[in-house]
C-alpha positions in Angstrom: 21.6 108.9 211.1 24.7 108.4 213.2 24.1 111.5 215.3 20.5 110.5 216.0 21.7 107.1 217.3 24.2 108.9 219.5 21.6 111.2 220.9 19.4 108.3 221.7 22.0 106.5 223.6 22.8 109.7 225.6 19.1 110.0 226.5 18.9 106.3 227.4 21.9 106.7 229.8 20.4 109.7 231.5 17.1 107.7 231.8 18.9 104.8 233.5 20.6 107.0 236.0 17.5 108.8 236.9 15.7 105.4 237.4 18.4 104.2 239.8 18.3 107.3 241.9 14.6 108.1 241.6 14.1 108.5 245.3 16.7 111.2 245.4 16.0 113.1 242.2 12.2 112.9 242.4 12.1 116.5 242.8 14.6 117.3 240.0 13.7 118.4 236.4 12.8 115.6 233.9 15.4 114.8 231.2 13.0 116.0 228.5 9.5 115.6 227.2 8.4 112.2 225.9 7.5 111.5 222.3 3.9 112.1 221.4 2.9 108.6 221.8 4.1 108.5 225.5 3.1 112.2 226.2 0.6 111.1 228.7 3.5 109.8 230.8 5.3 113.2 231.0 6.2 114.4 234.4 8.6 113.1 237.2 5.8 111.3 238.9 5.4 108.9 236.1 9.0 107.8 235.6 8.5 104.6 237.5 5.7 103.6 235.1 8.2 102.7 232.6 11.6 102.7 234.4 10.5 100.8 237.5 12.6 100.3 240.4 15.2 97.9 239.0 17.7 98.3 236.3 16.3 95.6 233.9 12.6 96.3 234.5 12.1 98.7 231.6 11.8 96.0 228.8 9.0 94.3 230.7 7.2 97.7 231.2 7.5 98.2 227.5 6.0 94.7 226.6 3.3 95.3 229.1 2.0 98.1 226.9 3.2 96.8 223.5 1.6 93.6 223.6 1.9 93.0 219.9 5.7 93.0 220.4 5.4 90.5 223.3 3.2 88.3 221.0 5.8 88.4 218.2 8.7 87.8 220.6 7.0 84.8 222.1 6.0 83.5 218.6 9.6 84.3 217.4 8.0 86.1 214.4 8.9 89.2 212.6 11.7 91.5 213.2 11.3 91.6 217.0 10.9 87.9 217.4 14.0 86.9 215.5 17.8 87.2 216.3 19.2 88.3 219.7 16.1 90.4 220.8 18.1 93.5 222.1 16.6 95.9 224.8 13.7 98.0 223.6 15.5 101.3 224.5 18.5 100.4 222.3 16.3 101.1 219.2 13.5 103.2 220.5 14.9 105.9 222.9 12.6 108.6 224.2 12.6 112.0 226.1 13.6 113.8 222.9 10.6 115.8 222.6 7.0 115.4 221.4 8.1 115.4 217.8 10.7 112.7 218.2 10.0 109.7 216.0 10.5 106.6 218.1 10.8 104.5 214.9 13.0 106.8 212.8 12.7 105.1 209.4 14.1 107.3 206.7 13.6 106.7 203.0 17.1 105.5 202.7 17.0 103.2 205.7 13.7 101.7 204.4 15.3 101.1 201.1 18.3 99.5 202.7 16.3 97.3 205.2 17.0 93.7 204.7 13.5 92.3 204.7 14.8 88.8 205.4 15.4 90.0 209.1 11.5 90.2 209.4 11.3 86.6 208.3 9.8 87.3 204.9 12.1 87.5 202.0 11.0 89.9 199.3 10.9 88.0 195.9 9.5 88.6 192.6 7.0 91.4 192.2 7.1 91.8 196.0 10.5 93.6 195.5 8.8 96.3 193.5 6.0 97.1 196.1 6.6 100.0 198.5 6.7 99.4 202.2 3.5 101.4 202.8 1.7 99.4 200.2 1.8 96.4 202.4 2.2 97.9 205.9 -1.1 99.7 205.9 -3.9 99.3 208.5 -6.1 97.7 205.8 -3.8 94.7 205.6 -2.8 94.6 209.3 -5.3 91.9 210.2 -3.0 89.6 212.2 -3.2 89.0 216.0 -0.2 91.4 216.6 -2.3 94.2 215.1 -5.1 93.6 217.4 -2.8 93.7 220.4 -1.1 96.9 219.5 -1.9 100.0 221.9 -5.0 101.9 220.9 -4.8 105.5 219.8 -1.7 105.1 217.7 -1.9 107.5 214.7 1.2 106.5 212.7 1.2 103.4 210.5 2.3 100.2 212.3 4.8 97.8 211.0 3.4 94.9 212.6 0.2 92.8 212.2 0.9 91.5 208.7 0.4 87.9 207.9 2.6 85.6 205.6 -0.3 84.0 203.8 -1.3 85.3 200.3 -4.9 85.8 201.3 -3.9 88.3 204.0 -2.9 90.8 201.4 -4.4 89.5 198.2 -8.0 88.8 197.3 -8.8 85.2 197.1 -10.5 85.2 193.7 -11.1 81.4 194.1 -13.0 82.0 197.4 -11.1 79.2 199.0 -12.6 76.7 196.6 -9.0 75.6 195.9 -7.8 75.8 199.5 -5.7 78.6 201.2 -2.3 77.6 199.9 -1.9 79.9 197.0 1.8 79.0 196.5 0.7 75.5 195.3 -0.1 77.1 192.0 1.3 80.7 192.0 4.7 82.3 192.5 5.8 85.7 193.4 6.8 86.6 189.8 3.2 87.1 188.8 -0.4 85.9 189.4 -0.9 84.5 186.0 0.0 82.1 184.6 0.1 79.8 187.7 3.5 78.1 187.0 3.2 75.6 189.7 -0.2 74.4 188.7 -0.4 70.9 187.1 -3.8 70.1 185.5 -2.8 66.5 185.3 -2.9 66.2 189.0 -6.6 67.3 189.1 -9.7 65.2 188.7 -9.8 66.2 185.0 -6.4 65.9 183.2 -6.2 68.0 180.0 -5.8 65.8 176.9 -6.0 66.3 173.2 -7.7 69.5 172.1 -8.4 70.4 175.7 -4.7 71.4 176.1 -5.2 74.2 173.6 -8.2 75.8 175.4 -7.6 78.8 177.6 -8.5 78.7 181.2 -11.0 81.5 180.8 -13.0 79.4 178.3 -13.8 76.7 180.9 -13.5 78.6 184.2 -15.3 81.8 183.4 -17.6 83.0 186.1 -21.3 82.5 185.6 -22.2 84.9 188.4 -24.1 88.1 187.5 -22.3 90.3 189.9 -19.3 90.2 192.3 -20.0 89.4 195.8 -19.9 92.2 198.3 -16.5 91.6 199.7 -14.8 91.0 196.2 -14.2 93.6 193.7 -13.8 91.3 190.7 -15.9 88.5 189.0 -13.4 85.7 189.6 -13.3 82.6 187.4 -14.7 79.5 188.9 -12.0 76.8 189.2 -13.7 74.5 191.6 -16.1 73.0 191.5 -16.4 72.9 187.7 -18.9 70.5 186.1 -16.8 68.1 183.9 -18.5 64.6 184.3 -20.1 64.9 180.9 -19.0 66.7 177.7 -22.4 68.5 177.6 -21.2 70.3 180.8 -19.2 72.6 178.4 -20.3 71.5 174.8 -23.5 71.9 173.1 -24.9 68.4 172.1 -25.2 68.5 168.4 -27.2 65.3 168.5 -29.9 66.8 170.7 -29.4 63.9 173.2 -30.7 61.4 170.7 -27.5 59.4 171.1 -27.4 59.6 174.9 -25.5 61.8 177.2 -22.0 60.1 177.2 -20.2 61.7 174.4 -17.0 59.8 175.2 -18.6 56.7 174.0 -17.9 57.9 170.5 -15.6 60.9 170.6 -12.1 61.5 172.1 -10.5 64.8 173.1 -8.2 64.5 169.9 -11.1 66.2 168.1 -14.8 66.0 167.6 -14.4 64.5 164.1 -12.1 61.8 165.4 -14.4 58.8 166.3 -13.4 56.4 169.1 -12.6 53.1 167.5 -15.4 50.7 168.1 -17.1 53.1 170.4 -19.9 54.6 168.3 -23.1 52.5 168.6 -25.1 53.3 165.6 -28.0 51.4 167.1 -28.8 54.4 169.1 -29.5 56.4 166.1 -32.8 56.5 164.3 -31.2 54.2 161.6 -29.3 51.2 163.2 -26.8 49.6 160.8 -27.6 46.0 160.1 -26.5 43.6 157.4 -24.4 45.0 154.6 -24.8 48.5 156.0 -22.6 47.6 158.9 -19.7 47.3 156.3 -20.1 50.6 154.8 -17.4 53.2 155.6 -18.9 56.3 157.6 -17.7 58.7 154.9 -19.7 56.9 152.3 -22.8 58.2 153.9 -21.8 61.1 156.1 -19.2 62.7 153.7 -15.4 63.3 153.8 -15.5 66.9 155.2 -14.8 67.9 158.8 -18.5 68.6 159.3 -20.4 65.5 158.5 -24.0 65.5 157.2 -26.8 63.2 158.1 -28.3 61.7 155.1 -32.0 61.1 154.7 -33.1 57.5 155.0 -36.8 57.4 154.6 -36.5 55.1 151.5 -33.8 53.1 149.9 -33.6 55.4 146.9 -32.4 58.1 149.3 -29.1 56.5 148.9 -29.3 53.8 146.3 -30.2 54.1 142.6 -33.2 52.2 141.4 -31.6 49.4 139.4 -35.1 48.4 138.0 -35.7 51.8 136.4 -39.2 52.0 138.0 -40.4 48.7 136.6 -40.5 47.0 139.9 -44.4 47.0 140.5 -46.8 44.7 142.1 -50.6 44.9 141.4 -49.9 48.0 139.3 -48.2 49.8 142.2 -44.4 50.8 142.3 -42.7 48.9 145.1 -40.2 50.3 147.5 -36.8 48.2 147.6 -37.6 46.9 151.1 -40.5 44.9 149.6 -38.1 42.5 147.8 -34.7 43.2 149.3 -33.3 43.6 152.9 -30.0 45.0 154.2 -28.4 41.5 154.2 -27.8 42.0 150.4 -29.5 43.0 147.2 -29.5 39.3 146.2 -31.4 37.0 146.8 -34.7 38.9 146.9 -36.9 38.4 149.8 -40.2 38.9 148.1 -42.3 36.0 149.4 -44.3 33.5 147.5 -47.4 35.0 149.4 -46.6 38.4 148.1 -46.1 37.1 144.6 -49.7 36.0 144.8 -50.6 39.6 144.4 -49.1 39.5 141.0 -50.9 38.3 137.9 -49.0 35.0 138.2 -49.1 33.3 141.7 -46.2 31.1 142.4 -47.5 27.5 143.2 -45.9 24.1 143.4 -42.4 23.9 142.0 -42.6 27.4 140.7 -42.3 28.5 144.4 -38.8 27.1 144.5 -37.5 28.7 141.4 -34.9 31.5 141.8 -36.2 35.0 140.9 -33.3 35.5 138.4 -34.4 32.5 136.4 -37.6 34.2 135.2 -36.7 37.9 135.9 -33.4 38.2 134.1 -31.7 41.6 134.2 -31.8 43.6 131.0 -29.2 45.9 129.6 -30.9 49.1 130.9 -31.0 47.5 134.5 -34.7 46.8 134.3 -36.0 43.3 135.0 -37.5 41.1 132.2 -41.2 40.6 132.6 -41.7 37.1 131.2 -44.9 36.0 129.5 -46.8 33.4 131.3 -49.9 32.6 129.2 -48.9 29.0 128.5 -46.3 26.6 129.9 -44.5 26.9 126.5 -43.9 30.7 127.3 -41.1 29.5 129.6 -40.7 25.7 129.0 -39.7 23.9 125.9 -41.9 21.0 124.8 -40.1 17.9 126.1 -42.2 15.6 123.9 -41.0 17.1 120.6 -43.7 16.9 118.0 -45.7 14.0 119.2 -48.6 16.2 120.3 -49.0 17.9 117.0 -52.2 16.8 115.4 -53.7 14.8 118.3 -57.2 14.9 119.0 -58.1 17.7 121.4 -54.9 19.6 120.9 -53.6 18.5 124.3 -51.6 21.1 126.4 -49.1 20.6 129.2 -51.9 21.2 131.7 -53.6 18.0 130.4 -51.1 15.8 132.0 -48.9 18.0 134.3 -49.3 20.3 137.2 -46.9 22.9 138.9 -46.5 20.3 141.7 -43.9 18.7 139.5 -43.3 17.7 135.9 -42.7 13.9 136.7 -45.9 13.7 138.6 -48.2 13.3 135.7 -51.8 13.8 136.2 -52.7 11.5 133.4 -54.9 8.9 135.3 -55.8 5.2 134.7 -59.3 6.3 133.8 -58.0 8.5 131.1 -55.7 5.7 129.9 -58.8 3.6 129.1 -59.7 6.3 126.6 -56.5 5.6 124.8 -57.6 2.0 124.2 -56.0 0.2 127.0 -57.5 0.3 130.5 -54.7 0.2 133.2 -55.8 -2.8 135.4 -54.0 -5.2 137.6 -50.3 -5.1 137.3 -50.5 -2.6 134.4 -51.8 0.1 136.9 -48.6 -0.2 139.0 -46.1 0.0 136.1 -44.1 3.1 135.6 -45.1 5.0 132.5 -41.6 4.9 131.2 -41.7 1.0 131.2 -44.0 1.2 128.2 -43.6 4.6 126.9 -39.8 5.0 127.2 -37.9 5.6 124.0 -35.7 2.6 124.7 -38.2 0.4 126.5 -38.0 -3.2 125.6 -41.6 -3.5 125.8 -42.3 -1.7 122.6 -41.1 -1.8 119.1 -37.5 -0.5 118.9 -37.4 3.2 118.3 -35.8 4.5 115.1 -32.2 5.7 115.2 -33.4 9.3 115.1 -35.5 9.7 118.2 -35.4 13.5 118.2 -39.2 13.5 117.5 -39.8 12.1 121.0 -38.3 15.3 122.6 -36.0 15.6 125.6 -38.3 13.6 127.8 -37.7 10.5 125.6 -41.3 9.4 125.9 -43.2 7.5 123.1 -47.0 8.0 123.2 -48.1 6.1 120.2 -47.2 2.4 120.6 -49.5 0.7 118.1 -52.3 -1.8 118.8 -53.2 -2.3 122.4 -52.9 -6.1 122.5 -50.9 -8.3 124.8 -48.6 -9.3 122.0 -47.7 -5.7 121.4 -45.6 -5.8 124.5 -45.2 -9.3 125.8 -43.5 -12.3 124.2 -45.6 -15.4 123.6 -44.2 -18.4 125.8 -46.8 -20.8 124.3 -45.1 -20.9 120.8 -48.4 -20.0 119.2 -46.8 -19.5 115.9 -46.7 -23.4 115.6 -49.7 -24.5 113.7 -50.7 -27.4 115.9 -53.5 -25.3 117.3 -54.8 -21.8 117.1 -54.6 -20.3 120.7 -57.3 -17.8 121.7 -56.5 -14.2 122.8 -54.2 -14.0 126.0 -57.1 -12.7 128.0 -58.9 -16.0 127.6 -56.5 -17.6 130.1 -54.7 -14.7 131.7 -55.6 -11.4 133.5 -53.6 -8.2 134.0 -53.2 -9.1 137.7 -50.7 -11.8 137.0 -49.5 -14.2 134.3 -49.9 -17.1 136.7 -52.1 -18.7 137.6 -53.9 -18.9 134.4 -57.6 -18.3 134.4 -58.4 -20.9 131.6 -61.8 -22.6 132.2 -63.3 -25.9 131.2 -65.3 -24.2 128.4 -62.1 -22.6 127.2 -60.3 -25.9 127.3 -62.9 -27.4 124.9 -62.0 -24.7 122.4 -58.5 -26.0 122.6 -59.6 -29.2 121.2 -60.0 -31.2 124.3 -63.1 -30.7 126.6 -62.5 -31.2 130.3 -65.2 -33.5 131.6 -65.8 -35.5 134.7 -62.6 -36.2 136.9 -60.5 -34.5 134.3 -61.9 -31.1 135.7 -60.0 -31.7 138.9 -56.7 -32.8 137.5 -54.0 -30.0 137.9 -52.8 -28.6 134.6 -49.3 -29.7 135.2 -50.3 -33.3 135.3 -50.9 -33.0 131.7 -48.8 -30.1 130.7 -45.4 -30.9 132.1 -43.8 -27.5 131.1 -45.9 -25.8 133.7 -43.6 -27.5 136.3 -40.8 -25.1 135.4 -40.2 -22.4 138.1 -42.1 -19.1 137.4 -40.1 -16.3 135.9 -41.9 -13.5 137.9 -44.2 -12.4 135.2 -44.8 -12.2 131.5 -41.8 -11.5 129.6 -41.5 -8.3 127.5 -41.5 -8.9 123.8 -38.2 -7.4 123.0 -36.3 -8.8 126.1 -34.6 -12.0 126.5 -36.6 -15.0 125.2 -38.7 -16.5 128.1 -38.6 -20.2 128.9 -41.2 -21.9 126.6 -44.5 -23.0 128.1 -45.3 -25.8 125.5 -48.9 -27.0 126.2 -49.0 -29.3 123.2 -49.9 -33.0 123.8 -48.9 -35.4 121.1 -52.1 -37.6 121.4 -55.3 -37.2 123.2 -56.3 -40.9 123.8 -56.7 -42.2 127.4 -53.5 -44.2 126.9 -51.6 -40.9 126.3 -52.0 -40.3 130.0 -53.2 -43.5 131.7 -51.9 -47.0 131.9 -54.2 -49.8 131.1 -54.8 -52.4 133.9 -56.1 -54.8 131.2 -52.9 -55.6 129.5 -53.5 -56.6 125.8 -57.0 -58.0 126.4 -58.7 -55.2 124.5 -56.1 -54.3 122.0 -58.3 -55.4 119.2 -60.7 -52.4 119.9 -58.1 -49.8 119.0 -57.2 -46.5 120.8 -60.8 -45.7 121.6 -61.5 -49.0 123.4 -61.4 -47.3 126.9 -64.4 -45.1 126.2 -66.4 -48.3 125.4 -66.5 -49.2 129.1 -65.3 -46.1 131.0 -66.3 -42.4 131.3 -64.3 -39.4 132.4 -66.3 -39.2 135.6 -64.5 -42.3 137.2 -62.5 -45.4 136.1 -64.9 -47.6 138.3 -67.5 -48.5 137.8 -67.2 -48.8 134.1 -70.4 -46.9 133.3 -70.4 -47.4 129.6 -69.9 -51.2 129.7 -73.3 -53.2 129.0 -72.7 -57.0 129.6 -75.8 -57.8 127.5 -74.6 -55.5 124.7 -70.8 -55.6 124.7 -70.0 -59.2 126.0 -70.4 -62.5 124.3 -72.2 -63.9 127.4 -75.4 -62.4 128.3 -76.2 -62.1 132.0 -79.6 -63.5 132.5 -81.4 -64.8 135.4 -79.2 -65.7 138.4 -76.1 -64.5 136.5 -77.2 -60.9 136.8 -76.6 -60.9 140.4 -73.3 -62.7 140.4 -70.3 -60.5 141.3 -67.8 -59.9 138.4 -64.9 -61.4 140.4 -66.8 -64.7 140.5 -66.3 -65.1 136.8 -63.3 -62.8 136.2 -60.5 -64.0 138.3 -57.2 -62.4 139.1 -54.2 -63.8 137.2 -50.6 -63.4 138.0 -48.4 -61.3 135.6 -45.0 -62.3 134.6 -43.2 -59.4 136.2 -45.2 -59.8 139.4 -48.5 -58.5 140.5 -52.0 -59.7 139.3 -54.7 -58.4 136.8 -58.2 -59.2 136.3 -58.8 -61.4 133.4 -61.8 -60.2 131.2 -61.1 -62.1 128.1 -61.0 -64.6 126.9 -63.4 -66.3 129.5 -65.1 -69.6 128.8 -68.7 -69.2 128.3 -69.9 -72.9 128.9 -71.7 -73.8 132.0 -69.2 -76.6 132.8 -66.4 -74.1 132.7 -67.7 -72.4 135.8 -70.2 -74.6 137.5 -68.3 -77.9 137.4 -65.1 -76.4 138.6 -67.2 -74.7 141.3 -69.0 -77.8 142.3 -65.8 -79.8 142.6 
């Protein structure tokens, strides 16, 4: 190698000398033939084509032909564009013959060449690649290669680019850009040590971190494109907006397209807390179902099962053992229950009407369990309902036993309510006491209560009355059976008639006693006596009314004593005659007066009853002419009826004088 360099220097010196004295040595013999690439320039006539007429003109001539070197020098790229840039002839002497190698690279010199001098350090697997593997016309696609002289037969060392794609096939077809070094290093193509998936639009989390690149980025093209020899994986664009871009939807899109609403990358079986919306399924979770754990229906295994749900019994056991029927047909649970809970049942009153016992009145308010009690085997009791006593105890004890007509509960009660008896006033008349007036407004218990003061005290043992504590048989239907007698009828002064002779059921006062009735009491009301208020004679009536007739067994009422000690006129009336008629006795008033009026004295007959007969002119004389008024000792006056003088002189003489 050292001898070859020395030879090149000698040849170069000779060429320089010849160039300087070209005009004088033009006819001399050339220093030697040129190398094959320069063979067209052999001969002394062509020396100036390269050497020119000046000492330093040769490099310019070289660069005029080798434009690729000029490009590299100007761009300061490659071996010729870096460092001190020596003269061309210092490395590439010529005139050594046609077979002389202008770039005499030997295997040893290539091995010892420091590639950093070319501006491209060989690292990684690039150190193992032979020079000819890269410096081949196939890869020399840079601008320098296109500027190289045409017709060159030997491999050129220029024209390579420093980008990966200039030598390597871009399997990504520029979908990831042209900077391969962003992801790959020279140590090997795969894996891409500089690639960080977290910096992409789709960071890998959870189970996605365990997936190989090929599983997601495998090509879907049927054959390689003409300029590629491989079927490269597709890294961009890759559909990843929805999970269904890569995964098969096991729900057949019944739950929507957004899998991430329910699932996470931690695993398909890992449900996103609060993310799954069961309402999207064919069976929304309502009521108590919303509180059930998923595993209770879908199982504990990794692959969950979807249970059937056409009927409630697909999941729940029939607690009624098939006894839940209506109109002879077995019911589905949903007929009586809903998802809010097994109890209370939701069978409506309207639906119960389809049964043999429609629910009416208060029965519509009764809880189902009150009649349909669970049995030991889980079935519901089917109660008898032929009569009220099938469910209800008789609250009246034994009082109804043996009564005419064998009365039933329905005789007096309806399903609208127990206390709303249907026993009417008209029917009460059949019992011997029509309900009229105040009696029609009295509560039944006022008379029929077991402890009512209106009736005879009940015996100590009232169990025979039943839980209702109602007595039906009260004895005789007379006023005295319930009411106390305020008139003291037990006194023997007079026998009073029945209460109804003077009173009605409307009110105890005022009494309805009539004049004819008063005659039965021993004193007929005649004449002006008919218009006299009762209280004028019966002073006890002046006492305030007590509000009604007193009950017999209540507190004793104020007495209404209607007795009058005597029944003469003087018992009530004062006499205006003083003692003039005392000789006549207690009945003297009636001799002159009638009950119609005190004046005139309709019963008095002067011809019959007086000692002085009125005859003649005396018949027309006014009474006062003979019967003068006389003063009384205590004051006042009275008419003097007797004694009166009967002689003529006793009146006429005095009158004449």
